[in-house]
N, C-alpha and C positions, 0 to 999 in steps of 0.2 A: 503494500499500500504506501503512495506517495504523499507527503506531505506539501498541500500548496501552501505558499508563505504569503500572506496577505500584508504584511509590513516588515520592513528592517527589524530585525532583532537587535536590541542593543542593551549590553550592561557595561558595568566598569568593575574594576578591583583595585583597591588603594594598597601600595606597598612602599616601602622605605619612608615611610611617616606621611610625605607629602607629594608624592606622586600618584598621579590616577593615569590606569590604562582604561581607555574606553574601548569596548570591543563591538565593531558591528557586523552580523551576518546577513548579508543580502541576499542568502537563498539562491543565487545565480539566478536571480528575476533579472531580464535584460530592463523592461520597462521601470522596474523601481531602482536600478541602478542609476539608468539615466535621470531620473526624477529627483531622486533624493541628493545627487550630487551637484546639480543645476539648482535646486530651492534651496539646499543646506549647506552649500560649498561654503561659502565663508566662515558659518559658524563651526561646522566639523574641521576647518582646516586652521583655523586663527590659535594662536599659541602653541603649536604642536612640537612636542620635542622630540618625539620618536614614532617613526612610521613601520608597522609591521605587516607584511602582505603577504598573504600565502597562496601559493600557487599550488594546483594539482597537477603533480606530474603527468597524470592519465586523461589530463583536461584534454577532448576532441576539439575545442574553441580556443586554441590558443591566441589566435590573433584578437579575437575578442576580449579574452584575458589580458593580454597586453594592452588594448585599448584602453579599459579602465585603470590599469595601473599607470599607465602613462598621464590620464585625466587626475590622477591621484596626485602625480608628481607636479601637474601644472598647478593645480592649487597650492601644493605645499611652496612652492617657487613665489606664490603670489601673495600668499598669508603667513608662511614660516620658513623663511629660507634656510635657516640654520639647523633645521630638523634632521636628525640621524634617519637614515633609512637600511630597514633590515628585510630581506625575503628570505622566506622560507618555502623550498622546494618539497613538497609534503607528497606523501604516501610514496616513498621512495621503495620500501619492501615489495611494491607491485611489481618492480623490475625484477629481472634475472641479477643477480648478485654480482656477475662478472662484467654486466654493463654499467651498473650504477654509478660508479665514478665518472665515465666518460659521457654520460647522457647528462650528469649533474653539472661537469665544466661546460657543456655545449649552452645549456640552459644559462649557469650564469655568466656567460660571454655574452649572452644574446641581451641579458638585463643589462648587462654593465653599458653596452652601447646604448640600449633604449633608454635609459636612467640619466645621461648626461644632460645637463653640467653637474649634476649631482652624483655624489660618491656613495655607492650602497655596497652592505656586507651581507653576501650569501649563505645559508646552513641547508644542508640536506637532513631530512626529518622523516621520523615514522613515529607512529604510537607504539611500535612493538620493540622499540629498543632505547638506548638512553640518549639517541640523536637531539630528540624534542625536548629531552631536561637540558641537556647541554647548550642548545640553542637558547632556551630561554634565560639559562644561568648567565651565559656570554651577554646576551644583551641587558639582562640587570645590572651586572658588572660594569658596562661601558655607561649607564647612567650616574653612578657613584661620584659626585665631583672631584673628594678626595680621597680618590682610589689607591694613590701609589703611598703618601701618609698611612692610609689604613692598612696597607700590606706592610708598609715598614715595622709600624708598630705589633702588629700581629707576628713576626720574626722574631721580633724583641722579644715578647711574651713567650713566645715558645721556646726562646732560648735560653732565658731566665728559669724556667720551670721544667727544662728538659724533656719536651714534650715530643713524641714521636711527629704529631701532626697537631695543628689547630684549624679549626675551620669556623666560620660566622656564616650561619643560613638567616636568609630573610625571614623576618618572622610570621609574616601573612600567608606566604607563600611555599616557604622552606626551600627557596631557591639558595645554592652557594652563592655569595658573594665574594670571599674570599678565603684565601687559604693558605698555610705555611705548611708544607710537608717536608720534612725533616729526615724522613726514611720511606724508602723506596716500597710501594705496594702491589701487589700484583694483581687485583682485581681491578679493572680500568671503569666498570660500573658501579663500585661500591657506593658513591654519591649519592647516586640516583636511588640505591637499595635503603641507605640510610636515610634520607628524606621520606621515604614511601613509608617506612617503619615508625618513622616519629607524628608523621602526619597520622598513620592510623593509631597511633597511641593517644595523640592529642583529640581523634575524633571519639576514642571509647570514654577519655576523660569528659569530653563536653557532654557525653549521653549520662553520665552519670554526677552532672552539675559541678565536676571539679575543674580545677584547673591545672594545666601541666605546667609545672614549674622547673622540675629537674628529674633525670633520669642517672641512673649509675650502672655500669655494667662491669662485672668483675671475674676473671678467670686467673687460670695459671699462667697465662700467656700474655695478657695484656689488663689494663682498667680504661673504660671510657666515661666522661662524664658529659652532660649534655645540660646546658642550664640556661635560662631566661638570661639576657646578658644587658643589652641595652633596650630603649624603648622599640627599636625595631629589629633587633636580632635575637638570635640563638648562638651559643657558642659551646662547641664540641670540642672536648682535648680526647687526646687519645696517649696513654703511656704505657710503653713496655716494660717497665719498671713497677712491678707491682706492690713492693717493699715501700712506696710512697702512699702515706696515710692520705686517705680521702679527704679528711678534714683539712690537711695541708693545701691541695689541689681546690678545693672548694673555697678558702680563704682568699688563695693567689687570684681565683675568678673574682671574687667580690674586689679584690683591692683594682685588677684591672679595669674593672667596668668604669668607674669614674674616668680613665684617661680616654675611652672609646667613646665614653658619652659626652665627653667634651669636642671629640672630632664629628659627631653627627651634630651638635648646636653650631659647629663653622660650617657646616655644610649648610644649614639653614639659612645661613647670613648671606 
């Protein structure tokens, strides 16, 4: 059964405290796309920080897709010339594995030509692997004003407490926004896995009318701590030295919190 869209679906997600992500699902309806972007062009594209445009790699109407995409870029140039542009080449899992990289590079090349004079960043994505999570994390990372200073502070904190790894997750989406890795890890998908585990744990807490404040996992090989950190982040600390008392790590997290809160206040100015 097919659903006919009677209007454009619109929702929004707030993240990093003061950033609002507006999502428009136009349902592939040509009449709605033409009318919506014509009648509300200025209101949609004014004061835009970032445009994220999703392409279906299996679309049979590429010319039409590119027409709408270029209409968005024209509106950006008129209303928000400094906006960052990201393109997700989605549903890559539907292609043969040995052809995915080549097809992606060809589409990326075409989009870059069509996007001039704007510079764009492309990601190949699928809901069936970690690529979508990595793409969104990368986009959020690029929106953080003082990211270099944040990374420097995170590295300093990891060195002081002798942590294998310290990560900052965005509080609303649980996307990784910064990571200091002092030891190599074999699993490239671990961040997405951890994010999903914590989101499920938070969901379970909410069903019990409880708040997720912290979590500790400890065994003979490592100890892991996840705690609410600043107003917009959770912090995760991984230690292979299991002799370090939990109380010491939690105290270090509390002490470091003040410095990272100051960084967030600097971002808002």
